[in-house]
ROPA-689651 format. One record per residue (C-alpha): residue in three letters; x, y, z; residue number from 1. Coordinates in nm, 2 decimals. Example, Ala and Ser with C-alpha at 12.3 -4.5 7.8 and 13.67 -1.06 7.14 Angstrom:
// residues 2
(rec 'Ala'; (1.23; -0.45; 0.78); 1),
(rec 'Ser'; (1.37; -0.11; 0.71); 2),
// end
This chain:
// residues 303
(rec 'Met'; (0.00; -0.01; 0.00); 1),
(rec 'Ala'; (0.28; 0.23; 0.09); 2),
(rec 'Phe'; (0.45; 0.16; -0.26); 3),
(rec 'Val'; (0.13; 0.22; -0.45); 4),
(rec 'Ala'; (0.08; 0.55; -0.28); 5),
(rec 'Leu'; (0.42; 0.66; -0.36); 6),
(rec 'Leu'; (0.39; 0.55; -0.72); 7),
(rec 'Met'; (0.09; 0.79; -0.75); 8),
(rec 'Ala'; (0.20; 1.08; -0.50); 9),
(rec 'Tyr'; (0.58; 1.08; -0.55); 10),
(rec 'Tyr'; (0.64; 0.94; -0.89); 11),
(rec 'Arg'; (0.33; 1.09; -1.04); 12),
(rec 'Gln'; (0.18; 0.80; -1.19); 13),
(rec 'Ser'; (-0.19; 0.77; -1.30); 14),
(rec 'Lys'; (-0.41; 0.52; -1.12); 15),
(rec 'Arg'; (-0.43; 0.32; -1.46); 16),
(rec 'Arg'; (-0.05; 0.32; -1.50); 17),
(rec 'Thr'; (-0.01; 0.24; -1.14); 18),
(rec 'Ala'; (-0.22; -0.07; -1.18); 19),
(rec 'Glu'; (-0.05; -0.18; -1.50); 20),
(rec 'Phe'; (0.28; -0.13; -1.33); 21),
(rec 'Leu'; (0.18; -0.38; -1.06); 22),
(rec 'Thr'; (0.01; -0.63; -1.29); 23),
(rec 'Thr'; (0.27; -0.64; -1.56); 24),
(rec 'Leu'; (0.61; -0.60; -1.37); 25),
(rec 'Leu'; (0.52; -0.73; -1.02); 26),
(rec 'Asp'; (0.27; -0.99; -1.13); 27),
(rec 'Gln'; (0.03; -0.84; -0.87); 28),
(rec 'Pro'; (-0.32; -0.81; -1.00); 29),
(rec 'Cys'; (-0.45; -0.47; -0.95); 30),
(rec 'Ser'; (-0.71; -0.24; -1.10); 31),
(rec 'Ala'; (-0.76; 0.14; -1.10); 32),
(rec 'Ala'; (-1.04; 0.09; -0.87); 33),
(rec 'Leu'; (-0.81; -0.09; -0.63); 34),
(rec 'Thr'; (-0.56; 0.18; -0.64); 35),
(rec 'Val'; (-0.84; 0.42; -0.51); 36),
(rec 'Lys'; (-0.91; 0.20; -0.22); 37),
(rec 'Ile'; (-0.54; 0.18; -0.14); 38),
(rec 'Gln'; (-0.50; 0.57; -0.15); 39),
(rec 'Asn'; (-0.78; 0.61; 0.10); 40),
(rec 'Arg'; (-0.63; 0.35; 0.34); 41),
(rec 'Val'; (-0.30; 0.51; 0.32); 42),
(rec 'Thr'; (-0.45; 0.85; 0.37); 43),
(rec 'Ala'; (-0.63; 0.73; 0.70); 44),
(rec 'Ala'; (-0.29; 0.56; 0.81); 45),
(rec 'Val'; (-0.12; 0.91; 0.80); 46),
(rec 'Arg'; (-0.38; 1.14; 0.87); 47),
(rec 'Glu'; (-0.33; 1.16; 1.24); 48),
(rec 'Ala'; (0.03; 1.27; 1.17); 49),
(rec 'Tyr'; (-0.09; 1.52; 0.94); 50),
(rec 'Glu'; (-0.33; 1.67; 1.19); 51),
(rec 'Glu'; (-0.05; 1.69; 1.45); 52),
(rec 'Leu'; (0.17; 1.88; 1.21); 53),
(rec 'Ala'; (-0.13; 2.11; 1.12); 54),
(rec 'Ala'; (-0.17; 2.18; 1.51); 55),
(rec 'Lys'; (0.19; 2.25; 1.56); 56),
(rec 'Leu'; (0.20; 2.52; 1.26); 57),
(rec 'Pro'; (0.07; 2.83; 1.48); 58),
(rec 'Thr'; (0.37; 2.77; 1.72); 59),
(rec 'Glu'; (0.63; 2.82; 1.47); 60),
(rec 'Glu'; (0.84; 3.15; 1.46); 61),
(rec 'His'; (0.86; 3.18; 1.06); 62),
(rec 'Val'; (0.63; 3.03; 0.78); 63),
(rec 'Asn'; (0.68; 3.04; 0.40); 64),
(rec 'Ala'; (0.34; 3.03; 0.24); 65),
(rec 'Asp'; (0.21; 3.01; -0.12); 66),
(rec 'Glu'; (-0.08; 2.88; -0.32); 67),
(rec 'Thr'; (-0.16; 2.76; -0.66); 68),
(rec 'Ala'; (-0.47; 2.68; -0.85); 69),
(rec 'Thr'; (-0.58; 2.32; -0.89); 70),
(rec 'Lys'; (-0.92; 2.11; -0.96); 71),
(rec 'Glu'; (-1.15; 1.91; -0.73); 72),
(rec 'Glu'; (-1.46; 1.72; -0.89); 73),
(rec 'Asn'; (-1.40; 1.96; -1.21); 74),
(rec 'Gly'; (-1.46; 2.26; -1.02); 75),
(rec 'Lys'; (-1.18; 2.51; -0.91); 76),
(rec 'Ala'; (-0.99; 2.48; -0.60); 77),
(rec 'Trp'; (-0.67; 2.60; -0.44); 78),
(rec 'Leu'; (-0.36; 2.40; -0.31); 79),
(rec 'Trp'; (-0.18; 2.60; -0.01); 80),
(rec 'Thr'; (0.15; 2.52; 0.13); 81),
(rec 'Phe'; (0.29; 2.64; 0.45); 82),
(rec 'Val'; (0.66; 2.57; 0.51); 83),
(rec 'Ala'; (0.81; 2.58; 0.86); 84),
(rec 'Arg'; (1.18; 2.53; 0.93); 85),
(rec 'Leu'; (1.14; 2.14; 0.97); 86),
(rec 'Phe'; (0.79; 2.05; 0.84); 87),
(rec 'Thr'; (0.55; 2.14; 0.58); 88),
(rec 'Val'; (0.17; 2.13; 0.57); 89),
(rec 'Phe'; (-0.04; 2.14; 0.24); 90),
(rec 'Thr'; (-0.41; 2.17; 0.23); 91),
(rec 'Val'; (-0.68; 2.18; -0.05); 92),
(rec 'Arg'; (-0.96; 2.44; -0.02); 93),
(rec 'Pro'; (-1.23; 2.55; -0.26); 94),
(rec 'Thr'; (-1.15; 2.92; -0.27); 95),
(rec 'Arg'; (-0.84; 3.14; -0.26); 96),
(rec 'Ala'; (-1.00; 3.34; 0.02); 97),
(rec 'Ala'; (-0.81; 3.37; 0.37); 98),
(rec 'Met'; (-0.99; 3.04; 0.48); 99),
(rec 'Ala'; (-0.66; 2.82; 0.47); 100),
(rec 'Val'; (-0.46; 3.11; 0.66); 101),
(rec 'Asp'; (-0.74; 3.16; 0.92); 102),
(rec 'Glu'; (-0.78; 2.78; 0.98); 103),
(rec 'Leu'; (-0.41; 2.67; 0.97); 104),
(rec 'Leu'; (-0.22; 2.97; 1.14); 105),
(rec 'Thr'; (-0.53; 3.09; 1.36); 106),
(rec 'Asp'; (-0.51; 3.38; 1.60); 107),
(rec 'Ala'; (-0.24; 3.20; 1.80); 108),
(rec 'Phe'; (0.03; 3.26; 1.54); 109),
(rec 'Gly'; (0.26; 3.51; 1.66); 110),
(rec 'Gly'; (0.54; 3.45; 1.39); 111),
(rec 'Val'; (0.63; 3.60; 1.04); 112),
(rec 'Val'; (0.49; 3.48; 0.72); 113),
(rec 'Thr'; (0.69; 3.51; 0.41); 114),
(rec 'Cys'; (0.47; 3.54; 0.09); 115),
(rec 'Asp'; (0.38; 3.73; -0.21); 116),
(rec 'Arg'; (0.15; 4.04; -0.20); 117),
(rec 'Ala'; (-0.17; 3.85; -0.21); 118),
(rec 'Lys'; (-0.41; 4.03; 0.04); 119),
(rec 'Met'; (-0.55; 3.73; 0.23); 120),
(rec 'Tyr'; (-0.19; 3.71; 0.41); 121),
(rec 'Trp'; (-0.21; 4.07; 0.52); 122),
(rec 'Arg'; (-0.45; 3.98; 0.80); 123),
(rec 'Val'; (-0.14; 3.80; 0.97); 124),
(rec 'Gly'; (0.02; 4.15; 1.03); 125),
(rec 'Arg'; (0.37; 4.01; 1.06); 126),
(rec 'Val'; (0.48; 3.98; 0.67); 127),
(rec 'Gln'; (0.79; 3.94; 0.50); 128),
(rec 'Trp'; (0.73; 4.04; 0.11); 129),
(rec 'Cys'; (0.90; 3.81; -0.15); 130),
(rec 'Trp'; (1.17; 4.01; -0.32); 131),
(rec 'Ala'; (1.18; 3.78; -0.62); 132),
(rec 'His'; (0.82; 3.87; -0.69); 133),
(rec 'Leu'; (0.89; 4.23; -0.67); 134),
(rec 'Lys'; (1.18; 4.22; -0.90); 135),
(rec 'Arg'; (0.92; 4.06; -1.15); 136),
(rec 'Asp'; (0.70; 4.35; -1.08); 137),
(rec 'Phe'; (0.99; 4.60; -1.14); 138),
(rec 'Gln'; (1.05; 4.41; -1.48); 139),
(rec 'Ala'; (0.68; 4.46; -1.58); 140),
(rec 'Met'; (0.73; 4.82; -1.52); 141),
(rec 'Ile'; (1.04; 4.82; -1.76); 142),
(rec 'Asp'; (0.84; 4.61; -2.02); 143),
(rec 'Ser'; (0.57; 4.86; -2.04); 144),
(rec 'Arg'; (0.56; 5.11; -2.32); 145),
(rec 'Asp'; (0.54; 5.39; -2.09); 146),
(rec 'Lys'; (0.87; 5.58; -2.03); 147),
(rec 'Arg'; (0.78; 5.70; -1.71); 148),
(rec 'Ala'; (0.72; 5.33; -1.59); 149),
(rec 'Lys'; (1.02; 5.23; -1.74); 150),
(rec 'Trp'; (1.25; 5.49; -1.58); 151),
(rec 'Gln'; (1.09; 5.37; -1.24); 152),
(rec 'Gly'; (1.13; 4.99; -1.31); 153),
(rec 'Glu'; (1.47; 5.02; -1.41); 154),
(rec 'Arg'; (1.60; 5.21; -1.09); 155),
(rec 'Leu'; (1.39; 4.97; -0.86); 156),
(rec 'Arg'; (1.52; 4.66; -1.02); 157),
(rec 'Ala'; (1.88; 4.81; -0.99); 158),
(rec 'Ala'; (1.83; 4.85; -0.63); 159),
(rec 'Thr'; (1.67; 4.50; -0.60); 160),
(rec 'Cys'; (2.00; 4.34; -0.75); 161),
(rec 'Glu'; (2.19; 4.54; -0.51); 162),
(rec 'Leu'; (1.99; 4.39; -0.24); 163),
(rec 'Phe'; (2.05; 4.03; -0.35); 164),
(rec 'Glu'; (2.42; 4.11; -0.38); 165),
(rec 'His'; (2.44; 4.20; -0.01); 166),
(rec 'Trp'; (2.21; 3.91; 0.09); 167),
(rec 'Ala'; (2.44; 3.67; -0.12); 168),
(rec 'Asp'; (2.74; 3.79; 0.08); 169),
(rec 'Tyr'; (2.58; 3.72; 0.41); 170),
(rec 'Arg'; (2.42; 3.39; 0.33); 171),
(rec 'Asp'; (2.77; 3.27; 0.21); 172),
(rec 'Gly'; (2.94; 3.39; 0.51); 173),
(rec 'Arg'; (3.14; 3.66; 0.35); 174),
(rec 'Ile'; (3.00; 3.94; 0.59); 175),
(rec 'Ser'; (2.85; 3.95; 0.93); 176),
(rec 'Trp'; (2.47; 4.02; 1.02); 177),
(rec 'Ala'; (2.58; 4.36; 1.15); 178),
(rec 'Ala'; (2.75; 4.42; 0.82); 179),
(rec 'Leu'; (2.45; 4.32; 0.61); 180),
(rec 'Val'; (2.22; 4.56; 0.81); 181),
(rec 'Arg'; (2.48; 4.84; 0.76); 182),
(rec 'Arg'; (2.49; 4.77; 0.38); 183),
(rec 'Met'; (2.11; 4.76; 0.36); 184),
(rec 'Ala'; (2.05; 5.11; 0.50); 185),
(rec 'Pro'; (2.14; 5.30; 0.19); 186),
(rec 'Val'; (1.94; 5.05; -0.04); 187),
(rec 'Arg'; (1.64; 5.08; 0.18); 188),
(rec 'Arg'; (1.65; 5.47; 0.18); 189),
(rec 'Lys'; (1.70; 5.44; -0.21); 190),
(rec 'Val'; (1.39; 5.21; -0.26); 191),
(rec 'Glu'; (1.16; 5.41; -0.04); 192),
(rec 'Arg'; (1.25; 5.74; -0.23); 193),
(rec 'Leu'; (1.18; 5.57; -0.55); 194),
(rec 'Leu'; (0.86; 5.43; -0.44); 195),
(rec 'Leu'; (0.76; 5.76; -0.28); 196),
(rec 'Arg'; (0.82; 5.92; -0.62); 197),
(rec 'Gly'; (0.64; 5.64; -0.80); 198),
(rec 'Thr'; (0.33; 5.74; -0.60); 199),
(rec 'Gln'; (0.30; 6.04; -0.85); 200),
(rec 'Cys'; (0.38; 5.85; -1.16); 201),
(rec 'Gly'; (0.16; 5.92; -1.45); 202),
(rec 'His'; (0.14; 5.57; -1.55); 203),
(rec 'Ala'; (-0.16; 5.42; -1.35); 204),
(rec 'Asn'; (-0.03; 5.05; -1.29); 205),
(rec 'Thr'; (0.30; 5.18; -1.17); 206),
(rec 'Arg'; (0.15; 5.43; -0.94); 207),
(rec 'Gly'; (-0.08; 5.18; -0.79); 208),
(rec 'Thr'; (0.21; 4.93; -0.73); 209),
(rec 'Cys'; (0.44; 5.20; -0.58); 210),
(rec 'Arg'; (0.15; 5.33; -0.35); 211),
(rec 'Glu'; (0.09; 5.00; -0.21); 212),
(rec 'Leu'; (0.46; 4.91; -0.16); 213),
(rec 'Tyr'; (0.52; 5.25; 0.00); 214),
(rec 'Glu'; (0.22; 5.23; 0.23); 215),
(rec 'His'; (0.33; 4.89; 0.36); 216),
(rec 'Arg'; (0.71; 4.95; 0.31); 217),
(rec 'Gly'; (0.77; 4.78; 0.66); 218),
(rec 'Trp'; (0.69; 4.44; 0.50); 219),
(rec 'Leu'; (0.98; 4.49; 0.26); 220),
(rec 'Trp'; (1.23; 4.49; 0.54); 221),
(rec 'Thr'; (1.11; 4.24; 0.80); 222),
(rec 'Phe'; (1.40; 4.01; 0.71); 223),
(rec 'Leu'; (1.65; 4.28; 0.85); 224),
(rec 'Arg'; (1.47; 4.28; 1.17); 225),
(rec 'His'; (1.45; 3.91; 1.24); 226),
(rec 'Glu'; (1.78; 3.71; 1.16); 227),
(rec 'Gly'; (1.71; 3.38; 0.99); 228),
(rec 'Ile'; (1.45; 3.51; 0.76); 229),
(rec 'Glu'; (1.52; 3.52; 0.39); 230),
(rec 'Pro'; (1.40; 3.80; 0.17); 231),
(rec 'Thr'; (1.25; 3.57; -0.08); 232),
(rec 'Asn'; (0.99; 3.29; -0.07); 233),
(rec 'Asn'; (1.20; 3.04; -0.25); 234),
(rec 'Ala'; (1.12; 2.77; 0.03); 235),
(rec 'Gly'; (0.74; 2.81; -0.05); 236),
(rec 'Glu'; (0.78; 2.80; -0.43); 237),
(rec 'Arg'; (1.02; 2.50; -0.41); 238),
(rec 'Ala'; (0.75; 2.30; -0.20); 239),
(rec 'Leu'; (0.48; 2.35; -0.46); 240),
(rec 'Arg'; (0.68; 2.27; -0.74); 241),
(rec 'His'; (0.62; 1.90; -0.73); 242),
(rec 'Ala'; (0.27; 1.96; -0.66); 243),
(rec 'Val'; (0.22; 2.17; -0.97); 244),
(rec 'Ile'; (0.38; 1.91; -1.20); 245),
(rec 'Trp'; (0.15; 1.65; -1.05); 246),
(rec 'Arg'; (-0.16; 1.87; -1.11); 247),
(rec 'Lys'; (-0.06; 1.92; -1.46); 248),
(rec 'Leu'; (-0.04; 1.55; -1.52); 249),
(rec 'Ser'; (-0.34; 1.44; -1.32); 250),
(rec 'Phe'; (-0.56; 1.75; -1.40); 251),
(rec 'Gly'; (-0.67; 1.76; -1.02); 252),
(rec 'Thr'; (-0.88; 1.52; -0.82); 253),
(rec 'Gln'; (-1.21; 1.40; -0.87); 254),
(rec 'Ser'; (-1.33; 1.40; -0.52); 255),
(rec 'Ala'; (-1.28; 1.54; -0.16); 256),
(rec 'Gln'; (-1.14; 1.20; -0.06); 257),
(rec 'Gly'; (-0.88; 1.25; -0.35); 258),
(rec 'Ser'; (-0.79; 1.60; -0.22); 259),
(rec 'Arg'; (-0.73; 1.47; 0.11); 260),
(rec 'Phe'; (-0.49; 1.22; -0.03); 261),
(rec 'Val'; (-0.30; 1.48; -0.22); 262),
(rec 'Glu'; (-0.27; 1.72; 0.09); 263),
(rec 'Thr'; (-0.16; 1.43; 0.31); 264),
(rec 'Met'; (0.09; 1.26; 0.08); 265),
(rec 'Leu'; (0.25; 1.61; -0.02); 266),
(rec 'Thr'; (0.28; 1.68; 0.34); 267),
(rec 'Val'; (0.44; 1.35; 0.42); 268),
(rec 'Ile'; (0.68; 1.37; 0.11); 269),
(rec 'Glu'; (0.80; 1.72; 0.17); 270),
(rec 'Thr'; (0.82; 1.69; 0.56); 271),
(rec 'Cys'; (1.05; 1.35; 0.51); 272),
(rec 'Arg'; (1.26; 1.56; 0.28); 273),
(rec 'Gln'; (1.32; 1.83; 0.52); 274),
(rec 'Gln'; (1.40; 1.60; 0.79); 275),
(rec 'His'; (1.62; 1.36; 0.58); 276),
(rec 'Arg'; (1.38; 1.07; 0.66); 277),
(rec 'Asn'; (1.31; 0.77; 0.43); 278),
(rec 'Thr'; (0.95; 0.86; 0.30); 279),
(rec 'Phe'; (0.89; 0.48; 0.18); 280),
(rec 'Glu'; (1.01; 0.36; 0.52); 281),
(rec 'Tyr'; (0.79; 0.60; 0.71); 282),
(rec 'Leu'; (0.49; 0.53; 0.51); 283),
(rec 'Thr'; (0.54; 0.14; 0.55); 284),
(rec 'Thr'; (0.56; 0.19; 0.93); 285),
(rec 'Ala'; (0.23; 0.42; 0.91); 286),
(rec 'Val'; (0.03; 0.15; 0.72); 287),
(rec 'Arg'; (0.15; -0.13; 0.94); 288),
(rec 'Ala'; (0.04; 0.06; 1.25); 289),
(rec 'His'; (-0.29; 0.15; 1.10); 290),
(rec 'Leu'; (-0.36; -0.22; 1.02); 291),
(rec 'Ala'; (-0.27; -0.30; 1.37); 292),
(rec 'Gly'; (-0.50; -0.05; 1.53); 293),
(rec 'Gln'; (-0.22; 0.17; 1.64); 294),
(rec 'Pro'; (-0.15; 0.55; 1.63); 295),
(rec 'Ser'; (0.02; 0.70; 1.33); 296),
(rec 'Pro'; (0.41; 0.74; 1.38); 297),
(rec 'Ser'; (0.47; 1.12; 1.44); 298),
(rec 'Leu'; (0.61; 1.35; 1.18); 299),
(rec 'Leu'; (0.70; 1.62; 1.42); 300),
(rec 'Pro'; (1.07; 1.72; 1.42); 301),
(rec 'Arg'; (1.28; 1.50; 1.62); 302),
(rec 'Ala'; (1.50; 1.66; 1.90); 303),
// end
């Protein structure tokens, strides 16, 4: 059962191909309907561990968050990911509203969320906006046909490149944290002056972007107030990459049970990767425990 679940969730095989693999190569008779039954049993086997991670999430000091569109029963749905330092929680929700943020982070969350500028994250109040996303926003200004927007975008992108150069020096150990904060001071002043100027730009889209960034400029520099937080949301985007490829191959899920399998297995796969645990070994142990009527083995970070 663990092997079948991994064939579908990790190796991204369809149910028919999974059944064919078992029948043809392993001489284990199987059908697409049987793989559905197996995926539901595996979901039940690890769901307790999944819920344990979800309950732990609000206690984390920092979380990377991201989301992507998917499908459930031919209707639109959204797959969310919340990446903590040593575990990740995925969830499928029917909308892109703040439902997942409210349910998984809750009012008890006192940490920082690294994310893009989507407004459903604003309710957290402690945010680090992703500078990789901002760099793309500035490139969009450059690519516009308006000369005023192009001027603004070129200078903001240059400042962003300078920010990444200083961050790379700190990340690679070439400068200290104090030196990073000192180097970022003139970059911050330059960016905020440009954003303030951009609020008066004659190009409407540029003006709107600059106004939003300037009004919430504190969220651009949260990483300078909390050592250990990166200026990008790369962790969230990396966690979603496998899920996005799987979705493109499978076209989403056909039921709520299928969505529970997706969010549970993605959580197990990514968490095991973060903790350097063998995913197949963990799943096998979890299925054996489930068949014996025992609790799921925990996925909480080990001491």
